[in-house]
C-alpha positions, -999 to +999 in steps of 0.1 A: -303-073+347-312-096+312-344-083+303-355-048+305-386-053+323-366-061+356-347-032+355-363+001+374-337+027+373-303+039+356-277+064+371-271+094+351-230+100+352-240+138+345-212+165+332-183+161+364-173+141+391-162+176+407-180+191+437-168+231+432-174+222+392-209+205+399-218+238+423-208+265+389-229+243+366-261+240+392-251+279+391-249+284+357-278+261+346-304+275+368-298+312+352-300+295+321-331+280+327-345+304+347-341+331+321-354+309+293-380+300+311-387+339+314-376+353+278-398+323+264-428+336+288-428+369+282-429+366+240-456+341+248-476+365+268-470+398+241-480+378+214-507+369+228-522+406+240-506+426+217-526+438+186-497+445+170-484+411+164-512+393+156-494+378+122-489+348+110-447+357+122-459+362+158-478+331+162-455+304+151-427+326+174-453+319+198-455+283+193-416+285+191-410+296+222-440+271+238-415+245+227-383+264+237-395+259+273-409+224+269-374+211+251-357+227+282-378+216+310-377+182+296-336+180+309-325+206+329-347+207+363-339+171+361-308+173+362-308+208+390-321+180+408-299+155+404-273+178+413-288+197+447-299+166+461-269+140+442-298+112+433-285+103+402-305+076+393-339+076+375-363+049+367-373+037+336-407+049+330-391+088+335-356+082+313-380+069+285-406+099+293-376+117+291-363+107+253-398+109+242-405+146+255-375+152+247-371+140+208-408+153+204-402+187+211-367+192+198-377+172+163-407+199+162-391+224+165-369+219+133-402+214+114-410+248+130-380+269+121-386+254+083-421+267+085-405+301+102-388+302+069-421+300+046-433+324+061-402+346+054-410+338+018-444+344+018-440+378+031-408+390+012-419+371-021-455+378-019-464+407+006-489+417-006-505+377-009-494+370+028-522+377+048-548+356+025-518+330+023-508+324+057-542+330+076-551+324+109-564+287+091-533+281+072-515+285+101-525+266+127-525+238+102-488+240+096-484+237+134-505+203+133-482+188+102-446+199+127-463+176+158-481+146+134-447+145+110-427+144+141-449+118+163-449+098+125-410+100+121-397+094+159-423+067+171-405+035+149-373+036+170-384+046+200-411+018+198-380-008+190-363+012+218-390-003+246-378-038+238-339-033+242-322-052+273-295-039+297-270-069+313-241-053+325-247-018+331-272+006+338-249+037+339-257+063+313-228+083+304-248+117+302-267+141+318-304+133+308-317+099+287-307+105+253-310+075+227-270+072+215-254+067+252-283+041+262-278+024+232-244+021+239-252-001+276-277-023+260-271-051+254-293-060+226-281-059+193-290-024+184-273-024+148-308-018+134-323+007+158-289+029+152-293+030+115-331+037+121-321+065+146-295+080+121-318+077+092-348+095+113-320+117+121-309+127+086-347+129+075-354+152+099-321+174+089-326+173+053-362+178+045-361+208+070-333+222+058-338+219+024-372+242+030-349+267+045-321+266+015-347+269-004-369+299+009-334+318+015-325+317-017-357+327-029-363+359-003-328+370-015-328+365-048-363+390-042-348+411-023-319+419-044-340+429-070-353+453-047-347+492-062-334+509-027-308+501-001-333+510+027-363+485+012-332+458+006-319+464+042-356+465+058-359+433+043-328+415+054-339+429+087-371+411+094-348+372+085-319+383+100-337+373+138-348+335+121-314+331+109-290+334+136-317+311+159-314+286+125-281+286+123-275+287+163-301+251+162-286+233+127-254+242+137-252+231+172-273+198+163-254+184+137-229+165+160-254+151+186-283+141+161-265+135+131-229+125+134-226+086+151-209+095+187-184+069+194-178+067+232-144+097+235-165+122+219-194+121+242-176+147+263-184+172+232-216+159+225-226+165+264-208+201+255-227+207+227-261+193+242-256+215+272-259+245+243-289+231+229-308+224+262-302+255+281-283+282+266-304+284+230-336+287+245-322+316+268-310+336+238-334+330+213-359+351+233-336+379+235-323+374+195-361+381+183-365+407+209-335+429+203-340+422+169-370+430+162-386+465+166-424+453+171-416+436+199-396+459+217-423+481+214-448+460+230-428+448+252-419+485+264-455+486+261-462+460+288-443+471+312-455+512+309-489+493+318-476+470+346-457+505+364-489+524+362-512+494+380-488+489+404-485+526+413-526+526+410 
């Protein structure tokens, strides 16, 4: 397998070889995946049909839910299939597609979270001009910029990765195709690609984190100037869900996408990747639903409508 053109498939080693543990992992991932899809689809449906959820905040939340479904669907179903059929092989083209889509959806999430923090900044620091500044046209342009910036950043390392050679092994020490474990089994000189991956990861991380931190610095400064404690509490509550999601996303991704991973650290990276690909997409809809009165009200109204329709 000297040349990558002769390589037709990889073998995904997964998380464990223990059959009983595999059953538990399958059940756990199946439940979290179903909850992730159901929860995020519910948020998308609510933001589409409820007239009270037509602001920029919920437009961004709708897009974020779409990204969450797409990101977890790019990883988890293929792994569930692998566990259930015990077929660990994945074709070269399918592996390349999986890397592309997971990177696109994952990186776009970072830019969207930064955009959502800017939206919260405008809502709290410039409330009188919020509807003017964050109109629907501007929101669509911001979403478009998130996608285009992502593609421009990830295209160079991904295009170089297509020219990698694989000589000794086609076994990927992961449960899905990811850049780091693939670079480890390549017999090409991967130094330049590795540095490019690190630079791109740090660039995305720093760019979006700076935007988030600056937004919340201004938000906190503005909130502390509010005269009443009730106003301050209400303002903080509008940002709490976003702060929690940002903390989970950035905190869990530091280990996988920023820190260069050695072979003995791959087990830790697998565990963190499970968090980012299955648990986070499941938690985020509940975080936004449980901590947002408007979303809860819209959900209750939808349930009542469904019950009334079923009775009729």
